[in-house]
C-alpha positions as a printed Julia matrix, in Angstrom:
110×3 Matrix{Float64}:
  -2.04  -14.23   -3.65
  -3.36  -10.71   -3.15
  -1.99   -8.53   -0.38
  -5.55   -8.18    0.98
  -5.44  -11.83    2.09
  -2.95  -11.02    4.86
  -3.42   -7.29    5.46
  -5.84   -4.39    5.57
  -5.2    -0.71    5.01
  -5.93    2.76    6.32
  -5.39    5.9     4.36
  -5.31    9.64    4.38
  -4.53   12.45    2.02
  -3.27   15.98    2.31
  -2.98   18.13   -0.75
  -1.26   16.09   -3.45
   0.15   13.5    -1.02
  -1.44   10.14   -0.25
  -0.6     8.23    2.92
  -1.41    4.49    2.97
  -0.81    2.15    5.89
  -0.75   -1.6     5.28
  -1.39   -3.54    8.48
  -0.9    -7.3     8.78
  -3.85   -9.18   10.24
  -1.37  -11.44   12.04
   2.05  -10.44   13.35
   3.6   -13.56   11.77
   2.93  -12.04    8.32
   4.85   -8.81    9.0
   8.17  -10.19    7.63
   6.34  -11.0     4.38
   5.17   -7.38    4.16
   8.72   -6.15    4.82
  10.18   -8.36    2.11
   7.6    -7.91   -0.63
   5.8    -4.59   -0.19
   8.72   -2.34   -1.08
   8.8     1.26   -2.23
   9.83    0.1    -5.7
   6.88   -2.29   -5.97
   4.42    0.3    -4.65
   5.74    2.91   -7.1
   5.5     0.4    -9.98
   1.99   -0.65   -8.89
   0.9     2.99   -9.15
   2.8     3.78  -12.36
   1.13    6.72  -14.07
  -0.53    7.81  -10.83
   2.3     8.57   -8.4
   4.45   11.28   -9.93
   6.85   11.77   -7.02
   8.73    9.85   -4.4
   7.36    6.92   -2.38
   8.69    6.7     1.18
   8.14    3.65    3.41
   8.03    3.8     7.19
   8.23    0.54    9.14
   6.06    0.14   12.25
   7.05   -3.26   13.71
   5.19   -2.77   17.0
   1.88   -2.84   15.13
   3.03   -5.06   12.2
   2.44   -2.27    9.7
   4.06   -0.33    6.91
   3.18    3.26    6.09
   3.71    4.61    2.57
   3.8     8.32    1.82
   3.3     8.91   -1.89
   4.15   12.4    -3.16
   2.35   13.69   -6.23
  -0.26   10.95   -6.15
  -3.56   12.81   -6.24
  -3.6    14.71   -9.52
  -2.82   18.01   -7.82
  -4.96   17.32   -4.76
  -8.53   16.32   -4.06
  -9.92   19.82   -4.61
  -7.93   20.39   -7.83
  -8.17   17.01   -9.53
 -10.74   16.33  -12.25
 -10.76   12.63  -11.34
 -13.95   11.39   -9.72
 -12.25    9.57   -6.83
  -8.49   10.0    -6.96
  -7.96   10.44   -3.25
  -6.48    8.02   -0.75
  -9.32    5.59   -0.09
  -9.42    4.32   -3.64
  -5.62    4.05   -3.75
  -5.5     1.95   -0.57
  -7.96   -0.51   -2.06
  -5.86   -0.67   -5.23
  -2.7    -1.35   -3.19
  -4.37   -4.35   -1.54
  -4.65   -5.87   -5.04
  -0.84   -6.13   -5.17
   0.21   -9.71   -5.93
   2.61  -11.22   -3.39
   4.15  -14.64   -2.96
   2.85  -16.53    0.08
   5.29  -17.55    2.78
   6.56  -21.1     2.34
   4.85  -22.26    5.55
   1.5   -20.82    4.34
   1.65  -22.43    0.89
  -0.34  -25.55    1.77
  -3.19  -23.65    3.43
  -3.62  -21.31    0.44
  -3.64  -23.98   -2.3
């Protein structure tokens, strides 16, 4: 299933750094985010876009993860020649990440 089925996102950008929060719709899905939305998977998902480090911050009180991606915006919004390389488009792309549903959710998704 796509990540967007259990979470939404918020984003921001500063210079050449993109900041994407992934927030579970339901607290019960937070462990699934922790297990499957890792820095390695996010970095691989944005291969060719994110040139630097990806750092994940866990926010259990709001069932969210925050990813800070260094070197993700082609030099920054004002320097990049890309039409829409800033954070909003990247957060939508992250929600296309394929994840495995939790075993107890399998029947409701099929």
